C-alpha positions in Angstrom: 88.6 89.3 82.0 86.5 88.8 85.1 87.5 89.1 88.7 85.8 86.9 91.2 86.1 87.4 95.0 85.1 84.8 97.5 84.9 85.8 101.2 85.6 83.7 104.2 82.0 82.6 104.6 82.1 81.0 101.1 85.1 78.8 102.0 84.4 78.3 105.7 84.2 74.5 105.3 84.5 71.6 102.8 81.0 72.2 101.4 81.9 75.8 100.7 85.1 74.8 98.9 83.2 72.3 96.8 80.6 74.9 96.0 83.4 77.3 94.8 84.8 74.5 92.5 81.3 73.8 91.1 80.8 77.5 90.3 84.3 78.0 88.7 83.8 74.9 86.6 81.2 76.9 84.7 83.8 79.5 83.7 86.7 77.3 82.4 86.4 78.8 78.9 86.7 82.4 80.2 89.5 84.5 81.6 89.0 84.7 85.4 91.1 85.8 88.3 89.9 84.6 91.7 90.6 86.4 94.9 90.0 84.4 98.1 89.9 85.4 101.7 90.9 83.5 104.8 88.6 80.6 105.6 85.7 81.3 108.0 86.7 83.1 111.1 90.3 82.1 110.9 91.4 85.8 110.7 89.9 86.3 114.2 91.9 83.3 115.4 95.1 84.6 113.9 94.4 87.9 115.7 94.3 86.0 118.9 97.7 84.5 118.0 99.0 88.0 117.5 97.8 89.1 120.9 99.2 85.9 122.6 102.5 86.4 120.8 102.8 90.1 121.7 101.3 90.0 125.2 102.8 86.6 126.1 99.6 85.3 127.5 100.5 81.6 127.4 97.7 80.7 125.1 99.8 80.8 121.9 100.2 77.0 121.4 96.5 76.5 122.1 95.5 78.9 119.3 98.0 77.5 116.9 96.7 74.0 117.4 93.1 75.3 117.0 94.1 77.0 113.7 95.8 73.8 112.5 92.9 71.6 113.4 90.4 73.8 111.7 92.1 73.8 108.4 93.1 70.1 108.5 89.5 69.1 109.2 88.5 70.8 106.0 91.3 69.0 104.1 90.3 65.7 105.5 86.6 66.2 104.6 87.5 67.2 101.0 88.9 63.6 100.9 90.9 64.1 97.7 92.9 61.2 96.3 95.9 63.4 95.5 96.1 65.5 98.7 99.8 65.0 99.4 100.9 68.1 97.6 98.1 70.1 99.4 99.2 68.8 102.8 102.9 69.5 102.1 102.2 73.1 101.1 99.9 73.7 104.1 102.4 72.1 106.5 105.2 74.3 105.2 103.0 77.4 105.9 102.3 76.2 109.4 106.0 75.6 110.1 106.8 79.0 108.8 104.1 80.5 111.0 105.3 78.7 114.1 108.9 79.9 113.5 107.6 83.4 113.1 105.7 83.5 116.4 108.8 82.1 118.3 110.6 85.4 117.4 110.6 87.8 120.4 108.4 90.9 119.8 107.2 93.8 121.9 104.1 96.0 121.9 105.7 98.7 119.8 105.9 96.2 116.9 102.2 95.2 117.2 101.1 96.5 113.8 104.1 95.0 112.0 103.8 91.6 113.6 100.0 91.6 113.0 100.5 91.8 109.3 103.2 89.1 109.2 101.0 86.7 111.2 97.5 87.4 109.9 98.5 87.1 106.3 98.9 83.3 106.7 95.1 83.0 106.7 94.9 83.9 103.0 97.9 81.9 102.1 96.6 78.7 103.6 93.1 79.2 102.3 94.2 79.7 98.7 96.5 76.7 98.8 93.6 74.5 99.8 91.3 75.8 97.2 93.9 75.7 94.4 94.9 72.1 95.1 91.3 71.0 95.4 90.5 72.6 92.0 93.4 70.7 90.4 92.2 67.5 92.0 88.8 68.1 90.4 90.3 68.6 87.0 90.0 72.4 87.0 93.4 73.8 85.9 94.6 76.9 87.7 97.6 78.8 88.6 98.2 79.8 92.2 100.1 83.1 92.7 101.3 85.0 95.7 99.5 88.4 95.6 102.4 89.9 97.5 104.4 89.7 94.3 102.0 92.0 92.6 100.2 94.2 95.2 102.9 96.7 96.2 102.3 98.9 99.2 103.9 101.4 101.7 104.7 100.4 105.2 101.5 101.6 106.9 100.9 98.3 108.6 97.3 97.1 109.1 96.1 99.8 106.6 98.7 99.8 103.9 98.3 102.1 100.9 98.7 100.8 97.4 101.7 102.1 95.4 99.7 102.4 92.2 102.5 103.0 89.6 104.6 100.1 90.7 101.6 97.8 91.2 100.1 98.6 87.8 103.4 98.1 86.0 104.2 94.7 87.6 100.6 93.4 87.1 100.5 94.5 83.5 104.0 93.1 82.7 104.0 89.8 84.7 100.4 88.9 85.7 98.3 89.9 82.7 99.9 87.4 80.3 99.6 84.6 82.9 95.9 85.5 83.6 95.1 85.5 79.9 96.1 81.8 79.7 95.1 80.4 83.1 92.5 80.5 85.8 94.4 82.4 88.5 93.9 81.8 92.3 95.3 84.5 94.6 94.8 86.1 98.0 92.9 89.2 99.0 93.8 91.6 101.8 97.6 91.2 101.6 100.5 93.0 99.8 104.2 93.6 100.0 105.9 96.5 101.7 109.2 98.3 100.9 111.5 95.7 102.4 109.6 92.6 101.1 107.6 92.3 104.3 103.9 91.3 104.4 101.4 94.2 104.7 97.6 94.1 105.0 95.1 96.5 103.4 92.7 96.9 106.3 90.2 94.5 107.8 87.9 92.9 105.1 90.3 94.3 102.5 89.9 91.4 100.0 87.2 93.4 98.2 89.8 96.1 97.7 92.3 93.6 96.4 89.8 92.5 93.8 89.3 96.1 92.7 93.0 96.7 92.4 93.5 93.6 90.2 90.4 94.7 88.1 91.8 98.2 87.6 95.3 97.0 86.6 94.0 94.2 84.3 91.2 96.4 82.7 88.7 93.8 83.8 85.1 93.7 82.4 83.6 93.2 85.8 84.1 92.3 89.5 81.8 89.8 91.2 81.9 89.5 95.0 80.3 86.2 96.0 78.7 86.3 99.5 76.3 84.4 101.7 73.7 87.1 101.2 71.4 87.9 98.2 73.3 91.2 97.5 73.5 94.6 99.0 70.6 95.0 101.5 69.4 98.3 102.9 70.0 96.9 106.4 71.6 93.8 108.1 68.8 91.2 107.9 70.0 89.9 111.3 69.2 93.3 112.8 66.0 94.2 110.8 63.4 91.7 109.6 62.2 94.0 106.8 65.6 94.5 105.2 65.2 94.6 101.4 67.6 94.0 98.5 68.9 96.9 96.5 69.2 95.7 92.9 71.0 98.7 91.5 73.3 101.1 93.2 75.3 104.0 91.9 79.0 104.3 92.6 78.6 107.4 94.8 75.9 105.8 97.0 78.0 102.7 97.3 81.0 104.8 98.5 78.8 106.6 101.1 77.4 103.3 102.4 80.9 101.7 102.6 82.3 104.8 104.3 79.6 104.7 107.0 80.4 101.1 107.7 78.1 98.9 105.5 79.9 95.5 105.8 79.0 94.2 102.3 81.6 96.3 100.5 85.0 97.5 101.7 85.2 101.3 101.7 88.2 101.6 99.3 86.7 99.1 96.7 84.6 101.5 94.6 87.1 104.2 93.6 89.3 102.0 91.4 86.3 100.5 89.7 84.6 103.9 89.2 87.8 105.3 87.6 87.5 102.8 84.8 83.7 102.3 84.9 84.0 98.6 85.8 80.7 97.3 87.2 80.6 95.5 90.5 78.2 92.6 91.1 77.4 91.4 94.6 75.8 87.9 94.3 75.0 85.0 96.5 77.2 81.9 96.1 74.3 79.9 97.5 72.0 81.1 94.6 74.4 82.1 91.8 71.5 82.3 89.3 70.0 85.2 91.2 70.7 88.8 89.9 72.0 90.2 93.2 73.1 93.8 93.2 74.9 95.7 90.4 77.0 98.8 91.3 77.6 101.0 88.3 77.5 104.6 87.0 73.8 105.3 87.6 72.0 108.6 87.0 69.2 108.0 89.5 69.7 108.1 93.3 69.0 105.5 95.9 65.3 105.3 96.6 65.3 103.6 100.1 66.8 104.5 103.4 69.8 102.4 104.5 70.5 101.4 108.1 74.1 100.7 109.1 75.1 99.3 112.5 78.6 99.5 114.0 79.3 97.9 117.3 82.2 98.2 119.7 82.4 102.0 119.4 84.1 104.3 121.8 83.2 107.9 122.5 86.1 110.1 123.4 85.4 113.5 124.9 88.2 116.1 125.2 88.1 119.3 127.2 90.7 122.0 128.1 91.6 121.8 131.8 91.2 125.6 132.3 87.9 125.8 130.3 89.6 127.9 127.6 88.4 127.6 124.1 89.2 124.7 121.8 90.9 126.8 119.1 92.6 126.0 115.8 95.9 125.1 117.4 94.2 122.5 119.6 92.3 121.0 116.6 95.5 120.9 114.6 97.2 118.9 117.3 94.3 116.6 117.8 93.9 115.7 114.1 97.7 115.3 113.9 97.6 112.7 116.6 94.5 111.0 115.1 96.5 110.6 111.9 99.6 109.4 113.8 97.8 106.6 115.5 95.6 105.8 112.5 92.3 106.4 114.4 89.4 107.1 112.0 86.6 109.2 113.4 83.1 107.9 112.6 81.5 111.1 114.2 83.0 114.4 115.2 81.4 117.1 117.3 82.9 120.2 119.0 81.9 123.2 121.1 83.7 126.2 122.4 85.5 124.2 125.2 85.1 120.5 124.1 85.9 118.2 121.2 84.3 114.7 120.9 84.8 111.9 118.4 83.5 108.3 118.0 85.8 105.6 116.7 86.2 101.9 116.4 87.7 100.5 119.6 90.9 99.1 118.1 93.7 97.2 119.8 96.8 99.2 120.6 95.4 102.5 119.1 93.4 104.5 121.5 95.5 103.9 124.6 98.5 105.5 123.1 96.4 108.3 121.5 94.8 109.2 124.8 98.1 109.2 126.6 99.5 111.7 124.2 96.3 113.9 124.2 96.8 114.3 128.0 100.2 115.8 127.4 98.5 118.6 125.4 96.7 119.8 128.5 93.4 118.1 127.6 91.1 116.2 129.9 89.9 112.9 128.4 86.8 110.9 129.1 85.9 107.6 127.3 82.7 105.7 127.1 83.1 102.2 125.6 80.8 99.3 124.3 78.6 101.7 122.3 76.8 101.1 119.0 76.6 103.6 116.2 73.5 103.5 114.0 73.6 105.4 110.7 70.6 106.1 108.5 71.8 107.0 105.1 69.3 108.5 102.6 67.1 109.0 105.6 64.2 111.0 104.1 61.4 110.4 106.6 62.9 107.2 108.0 62.6 106.7 111.7 65.0 105.3 114.2 62.1 103.3 115.6 62.3 101.0 112.6 65.4 99.3 114.2 63.5 98.2 117.3 64.5 98.8 120.8 67.5 101.1 120.7 68.2 101.9 124.3 69.7 105.1 125.4 70.7 107.7 122.8 74.0 109.3 123.9 74.6 111.4 120.8 72.6 112.4 117.7 73.9 114.1 114.6 72.4 114.9 111.3 74.4 115.7 108.1 72.2 116.5 105.1 70.2 113.4 104.5 72.2 111.2 106.9 71.4 110.7 110.6 73.7 109.2 113.2 72.6 107.8 116.6 75.2 106.7 119.1 73.5 104.4 121.6 74.1 102.3 124.7 71.7 99.4 124.5 
């Protein structure tokens, strides 16, 4: 069995949906499960709906209409002769979403309501694709991945409950997937009280890996709008080059440092069962792309990773006493409590600094509680983190004009530069 994953860029418009159908038509005699993300940038729009809902900004109806218009424009352009079932399913989802956002919520429920609302992107997307495939004569079975991906209640970054997930996929999904092409959602799961959960931003890759692990798949293919895994973002570096072969360990490192092509959690389930991962272009499916597998040789080129919207948090004791083990224990406990992941950490005798993604509703609460520990806080926002992995003799100058370097850190063969352009 093969697992295919199509990201938002591959289904961002009617042309993309037709392209997915054309590609899947070549695999009708094989066992394939297809994981599909929300269309285009609709997750960003759903996040605006979350903020409007929680903060009561008055823009809620505008964003809902924009989301509806975007998806119905794709449906209209697909121009299928039997679209009534598609429209009915989509309209039911929009009605459900509109009822949900009318429920009063407060800022303390942000992560929970985020998962309930944002999950609609994947549901709408997969309904459109599934119905279009049926209208084109490509038989398929649409399933709700929330019936199979079981998680805890860590909203916006839910953790897979592996035993329960594997049992239910093996018992209920495997027989179905062996008979039919299956269309399902990435990124979303089901929590302890049947509520929607999400696996972290860009988590559809991880969903594909979970299905692959539980179904003992022969391979996973992530179809993207790039040629494969590059050693840098081509939009940032003109001389970026394709990496044709990549070992699991290097892939994990690249994902950990923020390479956007592969979700950080994706590799581990695949490595556990030695399932190869292919990253290929849906624009040029005949090209080889990148294969991630158990390689003996190391990566031969330096890789440049860019993360924007970073914030530097500097902590100091008010009386200039040492930052000791007790302080560090309290700091890391709060980082875990508010689910803030540090991309860089540095400390001295009287200070502790970290760099993190500037996430909604995370840092403000964290900083407020850090002050109660007797720590002075200073934040610097709108920064960019450049990581050179497998640096060798690579130079930061290769990335062009970098602006002011605020912080520099070297760990083995990896170099980090925090900059203010």
